[in-house]
N, C-alpha and C positions, 0 to 999 in steps of 0.2 A: 234653919232658924225656927221653924215651927216646933221642932223637937225640943229646942231649948225653952221656948215660950210655954209649951205644954207642961214642962217640969218646973216652972216658976223661975227660970233663969232669964231675966229680962235685959240685962246689961251686956249684950253681945252684939257686936257689929261686924260686918264683912269689911275686911281691910285689904283684900287682894284676891286675885284669881290665878290659878295655875294655867299656863298656856304653853304652846310650842315655840314661842318667840325665843331667840337666842339672846335677847337683851332683857335686863332687869330694869323696870321703870317704877318711879314713885310719882304720884300725882297728889295735888292738894284737894281740899274739899270742893273746889270748883272744877275739878277734873283737868286742871292745868298741870302739865308735866313739869316737875321740879328737879328730877334726876334721872339719868339714863346711863347704863354701863353694860357692856357685854358680860355674860356669865363667865366666859373664858378669862376675861381680864380680871374679874373679881376673884375667880378661882386662883389665878396666878399670884395675886396679891396675898391671898390667904395662905398660899403654899410657900411663900418666900422664906420664912423661918426654917421650915423643914428642908427646903432646898439648900440653904446655907449650911445646915448641920450635915446633910447628906453629902455635900461637896467635900467636906472635911473627912467624914467617916468612910465614904465609899469611893469608888473610881469616879473622879470628877467628870469625866466624859459621859458616864452613864447618868450621873445626877443631872447634868445639863440636858441630856436627851430626854429624860423624863419630864423635866421642867418645861422644855420646849413643847412637848406633846400636849401639855395642859392648855396652852394657848391656841391649839389647832382647832379652829371652829369647824373644819371640814371633816373631823373624825366622826364617823357614823356609829362607832361603838360595836359591841358584840353583835354577832349575827349567826344564823344557821342556814347553810345551803346544803341540801341533801340530795343524793342520787337514789335514795330509798326511803321508805316510810318506817320510822321507829315504832309505829303502832302495829306493824306486821311481825309476828313472832314466828320466824322461820324454823325455830327448834320445836314448836308445839307438837308436831306429829311424833317426835322422838321422846319428848317429855311425857307423853301419854302412855308410853310403854313402861314396862317394869325394868328396863335396862338403864342403869345409871353408871356410865364409865367413871372410873376412879381417876382423880387428879390429885397430885401431891402439891399441897400448899406449903411451899418451902420457906423456912425462916431460919435465922441465925440470931445469936445474942445481939440485941439492939434493934432488930427488925420489929416494926409495929403495924404493918399494913395487912396482916394475914386475915383479919376478920372481914374487912370489906371484900378482899379477893375471894375468900371462901363463899361469901354471900352471893357474889356475882356468878360464880361458877355453879353454885347450888341452884340459883334461879334459872340457869340455862339447862338444867337437867343432869348435872354431874353429881357424883358422890365425892365431896371434898374431904380430904384427909389432912390433918395438921401434922406436918413432918418437920421436926427440928433437925438441924445438922447433926446433933448428937445421936439421933436415931440412925442416920446413915453411917456415921463413924463406928457405932457400936454393933451394927448389923441388925438392929431391931427393925429397920425398914429397908426395903429393897426397891429401887426404882423400876425393876422389871415387872413389878405388880401394877404399874400405873400406865395409863394412856397419855396423861398429860402432866406437865410440870409447870408450876407458876412460882417464880422467885419474886418475893414481895419487897415492898419499899420500907424504908426506915434508915437506920444508921448502924449497920453491923460494925461491931468493935469501935463504935463512936467515930468512925471514919479516920481514926488516928493513923492508919496504915495507907491512907488513900481510899476514897469512896469505893467500896465493894472489893478492894484488893485483898484485904485480910481474909474475907469470906472465900474469895476465889483461891487463895493460896491454901486454905484448909482443904480444898478439894484436890488441887493439883499436886500437893505434896503428901497426900495420903493415898496409898495404893488402893485400898478398898473403895474409897470415894471416887478416885480418878477413874477406876475401871467401871464403876456403876454409871457415872455420868457419861463417860465416853460411849459405853454400850447403849445407853438410852438415846443419846443424840444420833447414833448410827441407825437406830430402828426407824424404818419407813412408816410405821404405824403410830409414831409418837408425835407430840407437839410440845413446844416450850414457849412460855411467855415470861419476859423479865421486865419489871416495872421499877423505875427509879433506882433504888439501891440494888434491886434484882437485875436491872438493866446494866448497871455499872459492873456488877459481879459477872454476869454472863459475857460481857464484852472482854473480860479478862480470861475467859475460858475459850476464846475463839480458836485456840490451837487444837481443841478437841471437838469443835463443832463444824461439821461439814458445810462448806459454802459460806463461811464467815471470815474468810481471809482478809477482807478489806474493811472490816468493821473498825470504827474509831474507838479510842478510849475516852473517858469522860473526866474532865479536869475542872478546876475552879472557875466559877462564873466570872465573866468580864467585870461585873459590878463589884466583885470581891466580897459579896454578901450572900447570905441565904435568901433565896427567892421563893416566896409563897404567893402565887398569883393565879388569876383566872385569865388564860390566854386563848388565842385562836390557833388551831392547827388545821392543815389541809391534808387530805389523803390522796397522794398520787397513785397511779396504777402500779401495783407491785404484786409479786407472787405470794405475799403473806396470807396464810390461810385464815388468819384472824380478821383480815380486812377485805375479804372477797366481796365484790359487788358494792363496795363503799367508795371506790375511786371517784374523784371529782367532788367529794363532800368536804365541807369546812364546818367545824363545830367547836364551841368553847370547851376547854378542859382545864383541870387543875394541874399546876406544877408546884413542887415543894422540894427544892434541892439547893445545895451549896456548891456542888460540883457536877454541873450538867452540860458544860460546854464540850461539844464533840471536837476531839483533836485527832487529825488525820492528815496524811500527805495529799498533795494535789493529785497524785496518781491514784490513790485509794478513792478519793472523791469522784474522779473520772470513772473508775471502775464501778462504783455504786450506781452512778447515773446510767452507765452503759448496760448494767445488769438489771436495772429497774428495781433495785433492792432498797431504795429509800422509801420507808413506810409512812413516815409522818414528817411534816415541815411546819415550822412556825410561819404564820402569815399575818399581814396587817388587816385592818378592818375593811379593806377593799379586796381582800382575798389574795394579795400578792405576797409571794415568799419574801421574808424580810430578815435582816440582821439588825434592825433598829430596836434599841432598848426603849421601853420595857416590853414591847410586843414580842421580841425575841428575848426571853428573860436571861439568857446565859451567853449570848454571842456566838452560838454555833454557826459555822459557815454553811451557806446555802440553806439556812433555816433548819438544819438537821435536828429532828426531835425523836426519830426512831428509824431503825433499819431492820431488815430481815435476812435470813439465809437465802442462798440461791434458789432453794426449792420451796421456800416459804414456810417450812415447818417450825422455824424458830424466829420469833420476833422480839425485839427489845425496844423499849421506849422510855424516855424520861418522864413524860406526863403520866397522870394517874387516872385512867379510864374507870378503874374499879371504885373510885370515890364519887363518880358522877354517873353511874349507870341507871339511876332513877331520876325522873324529872324533879322530884322534890329536893334532890341534892344540889340543884342548880339555883344560883341566886337570880338568874334570868333564864326564861325558857319561853318559846312560842306557845301560844294557847293550844295549838293543834297537837302538841305532844300529849300523850295520855299518861299511863303509868311509867313506861320506860323512856329513857333518853336514848338518843342515837347510839351511845356507847354500849348499850346492851347487845347490839348486833355483833360486836366483836366476840362476845362470849357465846352467843348463839351460833356464830359461824364455826367455832371450835366444836360445838356439839354436833352440828350437821356433818362436820368433817370426819367424825369417828363413828358415824351411824353404821 
């Protein structure tokens, strides 16, 4: 108020205070309460029109689940629970050297996530190369020259052949490309990461990826809509080289997909559990694995958000860690985080692995 007064603005009055109460209250000039309502109830009223439209446009069950979640006064919201410190750069000793292992940042027509992916690997001490599928098909690039492969997110061929399937068929049905990818996946000194569309594509290459027999394919979201959200995922113990020493952590992450629901048999899911090759799972705001929409944005069974090969050298995931590897990229983050977010550890782990 003093600031206003010092600048000649005198007709300003305090009409309310922000507090942690879950109720909204109005009082008169005598401090007598004249109105009280819970914030959740008011939010539900405000959302009614959107809910009505969503129920017609989307899967009605998902619309109802999201509407019900608004009135949940016990929802604590986003959180971060870590088994490591994001402020510790484990790749620092390797970044200080002159050695920068080469990683192929792979894209196809319609892919758009290559810039963030390249930035994350560059920050971790890699030499990131922009490799288009046309480079592979023409022979201009050869995967034998690279330690790592990162298949990026986007919408290859507009998803008209099924998300990632057209991209995968380009590889499987071309002798040069098939041989290059198969040989790369066989190399024990290589690593591969598939994110979003890259995840969908690599899941369709499981026939040439050792230890990927039980991987799911990714199909249309239960909501029947494109999902762009900030959700919570947990990292169970797995052999994924990208997620080493991150087990037990739960962190917010971006999702952005229309076909992210993992589809697999009960036998395949049992095998993934037995082999500990589930890399990421959607969890609720209490840290419990969930299939409840929108906390699980696509309806994947057992909260499946990512899987890895039996030896951990290949990891695929629908969420986008490359879009939130810096604290500044998060809409919410604990004050204790410094420059990097916990997702930077994923890329640092890759650098340490090829040291």
